[in-house]
C-alpha positions in Angstrom: 41.5 -1.4 -6.1 38.4 -2.1 -8.3 34.7 -2.8 -7.7 32.8 -4.7 -10.4 29.0 -5.2 -10.6 28.0 -8.7 -11.6 24.4 -9.0 -10.4 21.3 -7.2 -9.0 22.4 -4.1 -10.9 19.1 -2.3 -11.8 17.3 -5.5 -11.0 16.2 -7.0 -7.7 17.7 -10.5 -7.6 21.0 -12.2 -8.3 23.2 -10.1 -6.0 26.9 -10.4 -6.9 29.7 -7.8 -6.6 33.4 -8.2 -6.8 36.1 -6.3 -5.0 39.7 -6.6 -6.1 42.5 -5.5 -3.7 46.2 -6.3 -3.8 45.9 -8.8 -6.5 43.2 -10.8 -4.8 39.4 -10.9 -5.4 36.4 -11.4 -3.2 32.7 -11.7 -4.0 30.0 -10.2 -1.9 27.1 -12.6 -2.4 26.5 -14.8 -5.5 22.7 -15.2 -5.8 20.3 -16.8 -8.2 18.4 -14.5 -10.6 14.6 -14.9 -10.4 11.5 -13.4 -12.1 12.2 -11.1 -15.0 15.9 -10.7 -14.2 17.8 -11.2 -17.4 21.1 -13.1 -17.4 21.2 -16.9 -17.5 22.2 -18.2 -14.1 24.8 -20.4 -15.8 26.6 -17.3 -17.2 29.1 -15.9 -14.7 31.0 -12.9 -16.1 34.2 -14.0 -14.3 36.2 -17.1 -13.7 35.3 -18.7 -10.4 38.8 -20.1 -10.0 40.1 -16.5 -9.7 38.0 -15.7 -6.6 39.7 -16.0 -3.3 36.8 -15.3 -0.9 33.1 -15.2 -0.9 31.3 -13.1 1.8 27.6 -13.9 2.1 25.3 -11.2 3.6 22.4 -13.6 4.3 20.9 -16.9 3.4 18.2 -15.9 0.9 18.7 -17.6 -2.4 18.9 -14.4 -4.4 22.1 -13.7 -2.4 23.5 -17.2 -2.0 22.0 -19.5 -4.6 24.8 -19.6 -7.1 27.6 -20.4 -4.6 27.5 -24.1 -5.3 27.8 -23.2 -9.0 31.1 -21.4 -8.2 32.5 -24.7 -6.7 31.2 -26.6 -9.7 33.1 -24.2 -12.0 36.4 -24.2 -10.1 36.2 -22.0 -7.0 38.7 -23.2 -4.3 38.7 -20.3 -1.9 36.9 -19.7 1.4 33.4 -18.6 2.3 32.7 -16.4 5.3 29.3 -15.6 6.9 27.6 -15.4 10.3 27.0 -18.5 12.3 23.2 -18.5 11.8 23.4 -17.7 8.1 25.7 -20.8 7.8 23.1 -23.0 9.5 20.3 -21.7 7.2 22.5 -22.1 4.1 22.9 -25.8 4.7 19.2 -26.4 4.3 18.5 -23.7 1.7 21.2 -24.7 -0.7 20.2 -28.3 -0.4 16.6 -27.3 -1.2 17.8 -25.2 -4.2 19.9 -28.1 -5.5 16.8 -30.4 -5.3 14.9 -27.9 -7.4 17.7 -27.6 -9.9 17.9 -31.4 -10.2 14.1 -31.8 -10.5 13.9 -29.0 -13.2 16.6 -30.7 -15.2 14.9 -34.1 -14.9 11.6 -32.6 -16.1 13.3 -30.8 -19.0 15.1 -33.9 -20.0 11.9 -36.0 -20.2 10.6 -33.4 -22.7 13.9 -33.2 -24.6 14.0 -37.0 -24.9 10.5 -37.1 -26.5 11.5 -34.2 -28.8 14.9 -35.7 -29.8 16.8 -32.8 -28.1 20.0 -33.3 -26.1 20.0 -33.6 -22.4 20.7 -30.7 -20.0 22.6 -30.6 -16.8 21.2 -29.1 -13.6 22.7 -25.8 -12.5 24.2 -27.7 -9.6 23.5 -30.9 -7.7 22.8 -31.9 -4.1 26.5 -33.1 -3.9 27.6 -29.6 -4.9 25.4 -28.0 -2.2 26.7 -30.4 0.5 30.3 -29.8 -0.6 29.8 -26.0 -0.3 29.5 -26.4 3.5 33.1 -27.6 3.7 34.3 -24.2 2.5 32.4 -22.1 5.0 33.9 -20.3 8.0 31.7 -18.4 10.4 31.9 -15.3 12.5 29.7 -13.3 14.9 28.4 -9.8 14.6 31.0 -7.0 15.2 33.9 -9.5 15.0 36.8 -8.2 12.9 38.1 -10.8 10.5 41.3 -10.4 8.5 40.8 -12.0 5.0 44.4 -11.4 3.8 47.0 -8.8 4.6 45.5 -5.3 4.2 41.8 -6.5 4.0 39.5 -6.8 7.0 35.8 -7.2 7.3 33.2 -6.7 10.0 29.6 -8.2 9.8 26.9 -5.9 11.3 23.3 -6.8 12.0 21.2 -5.7 8.9 17.8 -6.6 10.5 16.5 -8.3 7.4 16.7 -12.0 8.4 18.2 -13.8 11.3 21.9 -13.8 10.7 21.7 -11.1 7.9 24.5 -8.6 7.8 25.9 -5.4 6.3 29.6 -5.7 5.6 32.3 -3.1 6.4 35.5 -3.8 4.5 38.7 -1.9 5.3 41.2 -2.3 2.4 44.7 -1.0 1.9 46.6 -1.0 -1.4 49.8 0.8 -2.3 49.5 3.1 0.7 45.9 4.0 0.0 43.1 3.1 2.4 39.4 2.7 1.6 36.4 1.7 3.6 33.6 0.0 1.5 30.2 -0.9 3.0 27.9 -3.4 1.4 24.4 -3.0 2.8 23.1 -6.5 1.9 19.3 -6.3 2.3 18.4 -3.6 4.8 15.7 -4.7 7.2 12.4 -3.0 8.1 12.0 -1.5 11.5 9.9 -2.7 14.4 9.7 -6.3 13.0 9.0 -9.2 15.3 11.8 -11.6 16.3 14.8 -9.7 14.8 16.4 -6.4 15.7 16.3 -3.1 13.8 19.1 -2.7 11.3 22.3 -1.0 12.7 23.1 2.4 11.2 26.7 2.7 10.1 28.6 5.9 9.9 32.0 5.3 8.4 32.5 4.6 4.7 34.3 6.0 1.6 32.1 3.9 -0.7 28.7 2.4 -0.1 26.9 -0.3 -2.1 23.3 -0.2 -1.0 20.1 -1.9 -1.9 17.0 0.0 -3.2 14.2 -2.6 -3.4 11.6 -0.2 -2.1 13.4 3.0 -3.1 10.4 4.5 -4.7 7.7 3.9 -2.1 6.9 3.6 1.6 5.2 0.7 3.3 1.6 1.2 4.4 1.7 1.9 8.1 0.4 -1.2 9.9 -0.2 -0.7 13.7 -0.9 -4.4 14.3 -0.1 -7.1 11.8 -1.7 -9.6 14.2 -5.1 -7.8 14.3 -5.3 -7.3 10.6 -4.2 -10.8 9.6 -6.6 -12.2 12.3 -9.5 -10.3 10.7 -8.7 -11.8 7.3 -8.4 -15.3 8.7 -11.6 -14.9 10.7 -13.7 -13.7 7.7 -12.3 -16.4 5.4 -12.8 -19.3 7.7 -16.3 -18.1 8.6 -17.4 -18.4 4.9 -15.8 -21.9 4.7 -12.7 -21.0 2.7 -9.0 -21.6 3.1 -6.4 -18.9 3.7 -3.5 -19.5 1.4 -0.3 -17.6 2.3 2.6 -17.9 -0.2 5.6 -17.3 2.1 9.3 -17.6 1.8 10.3 -20.7 3.8 13.0 -18.9 5.8 12.1 -15.8 7.7 8.7 -14.9 6.5 7.1 -18.2 7.4 8.4 -18.0 11.0 7.2 -14.4 11.3 3.7 -15.4 10.3 3.7 -18.3 12.8 4.8 -15.7 15.4 1.7 -13.6 14.6 -0.6 -16.6 14.6 0.6 -17.8 18.0 -0.3 -14.4 19.4 -3.7 -14.2 17.7 -4.6 -17.7 19.1 -3.4 -16.7 22.6 -5.6 -13.6 22.4 -8.6 -15.3 20.9 -8.7 -12.9 17.9 -10.3 -15.5 15.5 -13.9 -16.0 16.7 -15.4 -18.1 13.9 -13.0 -21.1 14.3 -10.9 -20.4 17.4 -9.0 -23.7 17.1 -8.4 -23.4 13.3 -5.7 -25.6 11.9 -2.5 -24.1 10.4 -0.3 -26.1 8.0 3.2 -25.3 7.1 3.5 -27.2 3.8 7.2 -26.9 3.1 9.9 -29.3 4.3 12.4 -26.4 4.0 10.2 -24.2 6.2 9.9 -27.0 8.8 13.7 -27.3 9.0 14.1 -23.6 9.1 11.6 -23.3 12.0 13.6 -25.8 14.0 16.8 -23.6 13.4 14.8 -20.5 14.5 14.0 -22.4 17.7 17.7 -23.1 18.4 20.6 -21.0 19.9 19.7 -17.4 18.8 21.7 -15.5 21.4 23.0 -12.3 19.8 20.4 -12.3 17.0 16.9 -11.7 18.7 15.1 -8.6 19.7 14.3 -8.0 23.4 10.7 -9.3 23.3 11.8 -12.6 21.6 14.7 -13.0 24.0 12.3 -12.7 26.9 10.3 -15.6 25.4 13.4 -17.6 25.3 14.4 -16.7 28.9 10.9 -17.8 30.1 11.1 -21.0 28.0 8.1 -20.1 25.8 7.9 -21.3 22.3 7.8 -18.6 19.7 6.5 -20.6 16.8 4.5 -23.4 18.3 0.7 -23.4 19.2 -2.3 -25.7 19.2 -3.4 -26.7 15.7 0.0 -26.3 14.0 1.0 -29.1 11.7 4.2 -29.4 9.6 3.7 -31.5 6.5 6.7 -33.3 5.0 5.6 -35.8 2.3 3.9 -35.0 -1.0 1.0 -37.3 0.1 0.4 -35.1 3.1 0.5 -32.0 0.9 -2.0 -33.4 -1.6 -4.4 -34.5 1.2 -4.7 -30.8 2.3 -6.7 -30.1 -0.9 -8.9 -33.1 -0.4 -9.8 -32.1 3.1 -12.7 -29.7 3.1 -12.0 -28.3 6.7 -11.3 -24.5 6.5 -7.6 -24.0 7.3 -4.6 -21.8 6.9 -1.9 -23.0 4.6 1.6 -21.5 4.5 3.7 -22.7 1.6 6.6 -21.8 -0.6 7.7 -20.3 -2.9 6.9 -16.8 -1.7 6.5 -15.4 -5.3 4.5 -18.5 -6.4 6.8 -19.4 -9.2 7.7 -22.9 -7.9 7.0 -25.4 -5.1 3.9 -26.7 -3.4 2.2 -23.3 -3.3 1.2 -23.7 -6.9 -0.9 -26.8 -6.2 -2.7 -24.9 -3.4 -3.4 -22.0 -5.7 -4.8 -24.4 -8.3 -7.3 -25.8 -5.8 -8.2 -22.4 -4.2 -7.9 -19.6 -6.7 -11.3 -20.4 -8.3 -13.1 -20.5 -4.9 -14.7 -17.2 -4.0 -14.8 -18.2 -0.3 -11.0 -18.6 -0.1 -8.3 -15.9 0.3 -4.8 -15.6 -0.9 -2.7 -13.4 1.3 0.6 -12.0 0.0 3.1 -11.0 2.7 6.2 -10.1 0.8 7.6 -8.5 -2.4 6.4 -10.0 -5.7 9.0 -9.6 -8.4 8.1 -8.6 -12.0 7.2 -11.5 -14.2 6.3 -13.8 -11.2 2.9 -15.4 -10.7 2.5 -13.5 -7.5 2.9 -10.2 -9.3 0.4 -11.4 -11.9 -2.2 -12.1 -9.3 -1.6 -8.8 -7.5 -2.1 -7.1 -10.9 -5.6 -8.4 -11.1 -5.4 -11.2 -13.6 -8.8 -12.8 -14.4 -7.3 -16.2 -14.8 -3.8 -17.8 -14.7 -2.4 -21.0 -16.1 -1.2 -23.7 -13.6 -0.1 -27.2 -14.6 -1.4 -26.6 -18.2 -4.9 -25.7 -16.9 -6.5 -22.3 -17.0 -7.7 -21.3 -13.5 -10.2 -18.5 -12.9 -9.2 -16.1 -10.2 -12.3 -15.7 -7.9 -10.6 -15.9 -4.5 -10.1 -12.7 -2.6 -6.5 -11.4 -3.1 -5.0 -9.5 -0.1 -1.7 -7.7 -0.1 -0.1 -6.9 3.2 2.2 -4.2 2.0 3.5 -3.4 5.5 4.7 -7.0 5.9 8.1 -6.5 4.4 11.5 -7.5 5.7 13.0 -4.7 3.5 13.4 -1.1 4.6 11.1 1.3 2.7 12.1 4.5 1.0 12.2 6.7 4.1 14.2 4.2 6.1 16.6 3.6 3.1 17.2 7.3 3.0 17.7 7.4 6.8 20.2 4.5 6.5 22.2 6.4 3.7 22.2 9.7 5.5 23.8 8.1 8.6 27.1 8.0 6.7 29.5 10.9 7.3 30.6 12.3 4.0 30.8 9.2 1.8 32.6 9.7 -1.5 30.0 7.8 -3.5 27.0 5.5 -3.1 26.4 2.8 -5.6 22.6 2.0 -5.7 21.9 -1.7 -6.5 19.2 -4.4 -5.9 16.3 -2.4 -7.3 14.2 -2.6 -10.5 15.6 -0.6 -13.4 12.8 1.9 -12.9 13.6 2.1 -9.2 17.3 2.1 -8.6 18.1 5.2 -10.8 15.2 7.0 -9.2 16.5 6.3 -5.7 20.0 7.4 -6.8 18.5 10.7 -8.0 16.7 11.0 -4.6 20.1 10.7 -2.8 21.7 13.3 -5.2 18.9 15.7 -4.3 19.9 15.3 -0.7 23.5 16.2 -1.5 25.0 12.7 -1.7 27.0 11.5 -4.7 25.2 8.4 -6.0 24.3 6.5 -9.2 22.8 3.1 -10.2 25.5 1.0 -11.9 24.7 -1.3 -14.7 25.7 -5.0 -15.2 29.5 -5.5 -15.6 30.3 -1.9 -14.8 33.7 -1.4 -13.1 34.8 1.4 -10.8 38.3 2.4 -9.6 38.0 3.0 -5.9 41.3 4.9 -5.7 40.4 7.5 -8.3 36.7 7.2 -7.9 36.2 6.9 -11.6 34.1 4.4 -13.6 36.6 2.6 -15.8 34.2 0.4 -17.6 30.6 1.1 -18.5 28.1 -1.7 -18.0 24.9 -2.4 -19.9 21.3 -3.3 -19.3 20.5 -6.8 -20.7 17.4 -7.3 -22.7 14.6 -8.2 -20.4 12.7 -11.4 -20.7 9.2 -10.9 -22.1 6.6 -10.6 -19.5 4.2 -13.5 -19.5 0.7 -12.5 -20.8 -1.1 -14.0 -17.8 -1.5 -10.6 -16.2 -2.8 -9.0 -19.5 -5.5 -11.3 -20.6 -7.2 -9.9 -23.7 -10.9 -9.0 -23.4 -11.9 -11.6 -26.0 -10.2 -14.3 -24.0 -11.8 -13.1 -20.8 -15.2 -13.4 -22.6 -14.3 -16.9 -23.7 -13.5 -17.9 -20.1 -16.7 -16.4 -18.9 -18.7 -18.4 -21.5 -16.9 -21.6 -20.4 -17.9 -21.0 -16.8 -21.5 -20.3 -17.9 -21.5 -23.6 -19.9 -20.3 -25.5 -16.8 -23.2 -23.9 -14.8 -25.7 -25.0 -17.5 -24.4 -28.5 -17.4 -24.8 -28.7 -13.6 -28.4 -27.4 -13.8 -29.2 -30.0 -16.5 -29.0 -32.9 -14.0 -32.2 -34.8 -14.0 -33.3 -34.0 -17.6 -34.1 -36.9 -20.0 -31.2 -38.9 -21.1 -32.0 -38.3 -24.7 -31.7 -34.5 -24.2 -28.5 -34.8 -22.2 -27.0 -37.1 -24.9 -27.9 -34.5 -27.7 -26.4 -31.7 -25.6 -23.2 -33.7 -25.1 -23.0 -34.4 -28.8 -23.3 -30.7 -29.6 -20.5 -29.8 -27.2 -18.3 -32.5 -28.7 -19.0 -31.3 -32.2 -18.1 -27.8 -31.2 -14.8 -28.9 -29.6 -13.9 -31.1 -32.6 -14.5 -28.1 -35.0 -12.4 -25.8 -32.8 -9.5 -28.2 -32.4 -9.4 -28.6 -36.3 
């Protein structure tokens, strides 16, 4: 009985762990790596054809996004997840496949011009659609036998609708072990979904540690604080730009905005428009408005029972086409725009940042974790300017970080979740940055729990409890310099902005003077380019 670590090991994304029992193998998650995570997504450290089952804890792409790649490379087993996760996977994997195809098309245009060979997408829309044929579903607390001697139960993890922790009971050669995989453990007192269920029985635990080194700021009312930001921004004529994951976080923000509109919390523009600029978010919102029995908290269930809409309110608009998306930046009406991706590394949000970051009257509101190396983290780190679509954009907009708005448990609640187990043999700490996961493992050891943070490709024998193969930490990708702009470059940007202001003030001067000024600027540019 062996456990191997193939992703999110001392990093935050790309979750993938393999359990071998009785000559068969199952994966718990197979997600895309994002941000500064190190291994090429194409490189799987195992043969997909040797995998018999894939269990998916939830639909977020860093847990599910490489499943179509498994099929593309020979996987022929079955996939098991909760009913709602399966519904979300259908739209999220299709969206991911579209991104893979678009990225490959863009790269191939560059390669053709440079005389380089063409590249293939990680997987295609056809691969994503074919994945759905392999999926079986279950409900929370339903015991499912995978093969003789191996059973699994999905329990509400409180992270996303349909998200689960997994309890696997396995027998091999007369030995029995219970292994719990936490998935992503949810925050408490979130709207819409329930608190994570505390589990008590396990020999081994594989648990996440995203926020293992810090607690969330206590937020008594997300609605009030977000309403205050929106009110102030709209009053000064700016836009509120909210980078939000299309599934989960977008619906949560819509839930808050519905309440603030009902309670009249935004005084400056009470009927302010709200745009959800993400086709994926629109589709997800329709799923969130479907059959959610068994997944909602009591307050949300009461809305369902009284036939009230959780995510619909006056002024809400879902944009589908690119033309609609582009028109938002041409429209000068102050507005709220929710768009993906949540970490600003892809998608339509980058266009909205291009048109709003330089405007001091606008505000960018972060409502989720920003991984290392992402544009979102760069902005939170105080970059003076960032590069978008080949253009340097000054950062003058107000940057707001709602640390309390997290769907992940913080340090105290992670510790509470771990301490709920009765005498586990060992806890494997995963899904945390390499500075965080070992620190959280040490915190658990100080509490009397056996724990460590495994490295990539590490293997553990669950019968003897010994590590039988040591892993390694891949070399990190270099951090982009956008967040560490040199002082000389900042001075150059400032001079460019000053030059632009001088040009604007020169309107109305004699044409001869303007012509001479233009010639001087052109001569300077020509000299610099040489």
